[in-house]
KOLVEXDREN-128545 format. One record per residue (C-alpha): residue number from 1; z, x, y. Coordinates in nm, 2 decimals. Each point is the difference from the previous one (the first is absolute). Layout:
   n     pz     px     py
 NUM      Z      X      Y
...
REM end
This chain:
   n     pz     px     py
   1  -0.55  -0.06   0.66
   2  -0.24  -0.09  -0.29
   3  -0.05  -0.37  -0.03
   4   0.12  -0.18  -0.31
   5  -0.01  -0.38   0.00
   6   0.01  -0.12   0.36
   7   0.15   0.30   0.18
   8   0.07   0.37  -0.02
   9   0.25   0.13  -0.26
  10   0.24   0.07   0.30
  11  -0.02  -0.37   0.10
  12   0.12  -0.12  -0.34
  13   0.29   0.25   0.02
  14   0.11  -0.11   0.35
  15  -0.03  -0.36  -0.10
  16   0.25   0.06  -0.28
  17   0.24   0.18   0.22
  18   0.00  -0.28   0.26
  19   0.05  -0.25  -0.28
  20   0.31   0.19  -0.10
  21   0.13   0.00   0.37
  22  -0.07   0.37   0.05
  23  -0.13   0.03   0.36
  24   0.03   0.38   0.06
  25  -0.22   0.26  -0.15
  26  -0.11   0.36   0.04
  27  -0.35   0.10  -0.09
  28  -0.10   0.35  -0.10
  29  -0.35   0.06   0.13
  30  -0.26   0.28  -0.01
  31  -0.37   0.02   0.01
  32  -0.14  -0.33   0.16
  33   0.36  -0.11   0.05
  34  -0.10  -0.17   0.32
  35  -0.16  -0.27  -0.21
  36   0.34  -0.08  -0.15
  37   0.16  -0.01   0.35
  38  -0.28  -0.23   0.12
  39   0.02  -0.23  -0.30
  40   0.38  -0.04   0.00
  41   0.01  -0.05   0.38
  42  -0.28  -0.26  -0.01
  43   0.12  -0.20  -0.30
  44   0.38   0.05  -0.02
  45   0.15  -0.01   0.34
  46   0.32  -0.14  -0.14
  47   0.06   0.33  -0.19
  48   0.19   0.28   0.17
  49  -0.21   0.29  -0.09
  50   0.04   0.38   0.03
  51  -0.27   0.25  -0.08
  52   0.05   0.35  -0.13
  53  -0.29   0.24  -0.03
  54  -0.01   0.23  -0.30
  55  -0.22   0.28   0.12
  56   0.00   0.20  -0.32
  57  -0.03  -0.17  -0.34
  58   0.30   0.16  -0.16
  59   0.10  -0.28  -0.23
  60   0.19  -0.33  -0.01
  61   0.34   0.16   0.04
  62  -0.12   0.18   0.32
  63  -0.14  -0.33   0.13
  64   0.33  -0.18  -0.05
  65   0.19   0.30   0.15
  66  -0.20  -0.04   0.32
  67   0.12  -0.36   0.03
  68   0.37   0.07  -0.03
  69   0.06  -0.04   0.38
  70  -0.09  -0.37  -0.05
  71   0.22  -0.05  -0.30
  72   0.27  -0.27   0.02
  73   0.36   0.12  -0.05
  74   0.02  -0.10  -0.37
  75  -0.29  -0.18  -0.17
  76  -0.37   0.04   0.01
  77  -0.30  -0.12  -0.20
  78  -0.30   0.22  -0.07
  79  -0.34  -0.14  -0.09
  80  -0.31   0.20  -0.09
  81  -0.30  -0.13   0.19
  82  -0.24  -0.03  -0.29
  83   0.20  -0.26  -0.19
  84   0.00  -0.38   0.01
  85   0.31  -0.14  -0.16
  86   0.17  -0.33  -0.08
  87   0.38   0.03  -0.06
  88   0.30  -0.18   0.14
  89   0.15   0.27   0.21
  90   0.31  -0.19   0.09
  91   0.13   0.05  -0.36
  92  -0.05   0.38   0.05
  93   0.16   0.03   0.34
  94   0.32  -0.20  -0.08
  95   0.11   0.24  -0.27
  96   0.05   0.28   0.27
  97  -0.09   0.26  -0.26
  98  -0.29   0.24   0.04
  99  -0.27  -0.13  -0.23
 100  -0.36   0.09  -0.07
 101  -0.27  -0.24  -0.10
 102  -0.16   0.07  -0.34
 103  -0.26  -0.13  -0.24
 104  -0.10   0.12  -0.35
 105  -0.35   0.15   0.00
 106  -0.23   0.16  -0.25
 107  -0.10   0.29   0.23
 108   0.33   0.14   0.13
 109  -0.17   0.33   0.10
 110  -0.12  -0.17   0.32
 111   0.35  -0.08   0.12
 112   0.35   0.11   0.04
 113   0.20  -0.13  -0.30
 114   0.37  -0.08  -0.06
 115   0.21   0.08  -0.31
 116   0.29  -0.24  -0.03
 117   0.33  -0.01  -0.18
 118   0.24  -0.29   0.00
 119  -0.18  -0.17   0.29
 120   0.00   0.31   0.22
 121  -0.27   0.25   0.08
 122   0.09   0.34  -0.14
 123  -0.32   0.19   0.07
 124  -0.31  -0.04   0.21
 125  -0.33   0.19  -0.06
 126  -0.30  -0.01   0.23
 127  -0.33  -0.04  -0.19
 128   0.12   0.14  -0.33
 129  -0.24   0.19  -0.23
 130   0.20  -0.11  -0.30
 131   0.07  -0.38  -0.02
 132   0.39   0.01   0.01
 133   0.00  -0.35   0.12
 134  -0.24  -0.29   0.06
 135   0.22  -0.15   0.27
 136  -0.21   0.07   0.32
 137   0.13  -0.01   0.35
 138  -0.22  -0.25   0.17
 139   0.06   0.10   0.37
 140   0.30  -0.23   0.08
 141   0.32   0.18   0.08
 142   0.32  -0.17   0.12
 143   0.25   0.27   0.13
 144   0.35  -0.11   0.08
 145   0.11   0.35   0.11
 146  -0.26   0.11   0.25
 147   0.23   0.29   0.13
 148   0.00   0.16  -0.34
 149  -0.38  -0.04  -0.04
 150  -0.04   0.17   0.34
 151   0.22   0.29  -0.12
 152  -0.19   0.04  -0.32
 153  -0.34  -0.01   0.17
 154   0.12   0.26   0.25
 155   0.13   0.22  -0.29
 156  -0.35  -0.02  -0.17
 157  -0.18   0.10   0.32
 158   0.24   0.27   0.12
 159   0.01   0.16  -0.35
 160  -0.38  -0.06  -0.04
 161   0.05  -0.18  -0.33
 162  -0.35  -0.14  -0.10
 163  -0.16  -0.16  -0.30
 164  -0.37   0.03  -0.02
 165   0.02   0.18   0.33
 166   0.14  -0.31   0.17
 167   0.34  -0.13   0.11
 168   0.06  -0.28  -0.24
 169   0.21  -0.31   0.06
 170   0.09  -0.01  -0.37
 171   0.15   0.35   0.04
 172   0.22  -0.13   0.28
 173   0.11  -0.29  -0.21
 174   0.08   0.24  -0.28
 175   0.22   0.20   0.24
 176   0.18  -0.32   0.09
 177   0.07  -0.07  -0.37
 178   0.12   0.36  -0.04
 179   0.24  -0.05   0.29
 180   0.15  -0.31  -0.17
 181  -0.20  -0.28   0.15
 182  -0.05  -0.30  -0.24
 183  -0.37  -0.09  -0.01
 184  -0.12  -0.30  -0.20
 185  -0.34  -0.16  -0.06
 186  -0.14  -0.35   0.06
 187  -0.30  -0.15  -0.18
 188  -0.32  -0.06   0.19
 189  -0.23  -0.21  -0.21
 190  -0.20  -0.12   0.30
 191  -0.13   0.35   0.08
 192  -0.37   0.04   0.10
 193  -0.10   0.36   0.03
 194  -0.28   0.08   0.26
 195  -0.01   0.38  -0.06
 196  -0.33   0.01  -0.20
 197  -0.33  -0.19   0.03
 198   0.05  -0.19  -0.32
 199   0.36  -0.10   0.09
 200  -0.10  -0.10   0.35
 201  -0.26  -0.23  -0.14
 202   0.25  -0.14  -0.25
 203   0.25  -0.07   0.28
 204  -0.28  -0.16   0.20
 205  -0.08  -0.22  -0.30
 206   0.37  -0.11  -0.03
 207   0.04  -0.08   0.36
 208  -0.32  -0.21   0.02
 209   0.11  -0.19  -0.31
 210   0.32  -0.10   0.19
 211  -0.17  -0.10   0.32
 212  -0.34  -0.14  -0.11
 213  -0.32  -0.03   0.19
 214   0.04  -0.05   0.38
 215  -0.35  -0.10   0.11
 216  -0.35  -0.05  -0.12
 217  -0.28   0.11   0.25
 218  -0.31  -0.21   0.00
 219  -0.27   0.12  -0.24
 220   0.24   0.21  -0.20
 221   0.10  -0.05  -0.36
 222   0.37   0.06  -0.05
 223   0.16   0.08  -0.34
 224   0.37  -0.05   0.05
 225   0.22   0.16   0.11
 226  -0.12   0.20   0.30
 227   0.12   0.08   0.35
 228  -0.26   0.01   0.28
 229   0.13   0.07   0.35
 230  -0.07  -0.25   0.27
 231  -0.15   0.29   0.20
 232  -0.24   0.10  -0.29
 233  -0.36  -0.11  -0.02
 234  -0.13  -0.08  -0.35
 235  -0.34  -0.15  -0.08
 236  -0.24  -0.05  -0.29
 237   0.25   0.16  -0.25
 238   0.21  -0.06  -0.31
 239   0.36   0.10   0.06
 240   0.27   0.03  -0.26
 241   0.20  -0.03  -0.20
 242   0.28   0.23   0.13
 243  -0.17   0.12   0.31
 244   0.15   0.07   0.35
 245  -0.23   0.02   0.30
 246   0.19   0.12   0.31
 247  -0.05  -0.06   0.37
 248  -0.33   0.09   0.18
 249  -0.18   0.05  -0.33
 250  -0.37  -0.11  -0.04
 251  -0.11  -0.08  -0.35
 252  -0.35  -0.13  -0.08
 253  -0.23  -0.05  -0.29
 254   0.26   0.15  -0.24
 255   0.21  -0.07  -0.31
 256   0.36   0.13   0.02
 257   0.25  -0.03  -0.28
 258   0.36   0.14  -0.03
 259  -0.04   0.21   0.31
 260   0.16   0.08   0.34
 261  -0.22   0.02   0.31
 262   0.20   0.16   0.28
 263  -0.02  -0.09   0.37
 264  -0.32   0.05   0.18
 265  -0.21   0.08  -0.31
 266  -0.36  -0.11  -0.04
 267  -0.14  -0.09  -0.34
 268  -0.36  -0.11  -0.05
 269  -0.21  -0.05  -0.31
 270   0.27   0.14  -0.22
 271   0.16  -0.09  -0.33
 272   0.35   0.13  -0.01
 273   0.26  -0.03  -0.28
 274   0.35   0.16  -0.01
 275  -0.08   0.18   0.33
 276   0.20   0.10   0.31
 277  -0.21   0.04   0.32
 278   0.17   0.18   0.29
 279   0.03  -0.11   0.36
 280  -0.32   0.00   0.20
 281  -0.21   0.11  -0.30
 282  -0.36  -0.10  -0.03
 283  -0.12  -0.08  -0.35
 284  -0.36  -0.10  -0.06
 285  -0.16  -0.02  -0.35
 286   0.08  -0.08  -0.36
 287   0.32   0.14  -0.14
 288   0.23  -0.11  -0.28
 289   0.32   0.19   0.09
 290   0.06   0.20   0.31
 291   0.30   0.14   0.18
 292  -0.06   0.13   0.36
 293   0.21   0.15   0.28
 294   0.01  -0.13   0.35
 295  -0.32   0.02   0.21
 296  -0.21   0.09  -0.30
 297  -0.37  -0.10  -0.01
 298  -0.19  -0.04  -0.32
 299  -0.35  -0.14  -0.05
 300  -0.18  -0.04  -0.33
 301  -0.33  -0.17  -0.06
REM end
């Protein structure tokens, strides 16, 4: 639900699904999941949405296992909620072969990685300590055989097979491979990770570059590109470049560069750069770089 560009990460994902004529989705929710239910219901009434609560954080494999009652008979598409992506999905779906989105990265230890041979995945490893591959799984998984995925997830959980004390989706895919399923990869060059503060800001920068500045409040200096919600109040400030100011924010007497100001935040007499300010936070004073959680209050004079 963090804002990047003009909307939450989730909004960018749903927009892409609707663009690809996908109008049914299951959301795995947990703490503050009601915010996701409210957001989807308010902004995407055309989407047939189911919600599954994961009460214990037992891993991605466990999360997907909980959704199996909502699986279609054959094919499903799994997306991680912290990833903005730009890839032509129709080219992936039409091959009718289970295929995982990948991108070569410099820090494979943060991801599941794929080892390939002759165009097929032969091995999957979750967050490897040794860099056996730089081909990272980017959180997009097309599964043509959902029944087999269900069986493999069930096997993991019934046998209590865990990696890093969690039930991993990559382990389920490895079981599918071991049982003879052909799994390929598809390249995802347009992949924008939102899993760390620096990558979230980088994704925000990219999306703003695509969309440009939407409005210029009176008495405010704008350095393109920025996004300022129509429901935000900004006065006597310098904003941008690469800054998102979400709905119901109040920003005054401040300079904000390359930052994300989340809904309901108040920023006054502050200088922020490369910062992420949480929802309903109150920031008063002179800072250079600051990341805060929701409802924080920080004053400095």
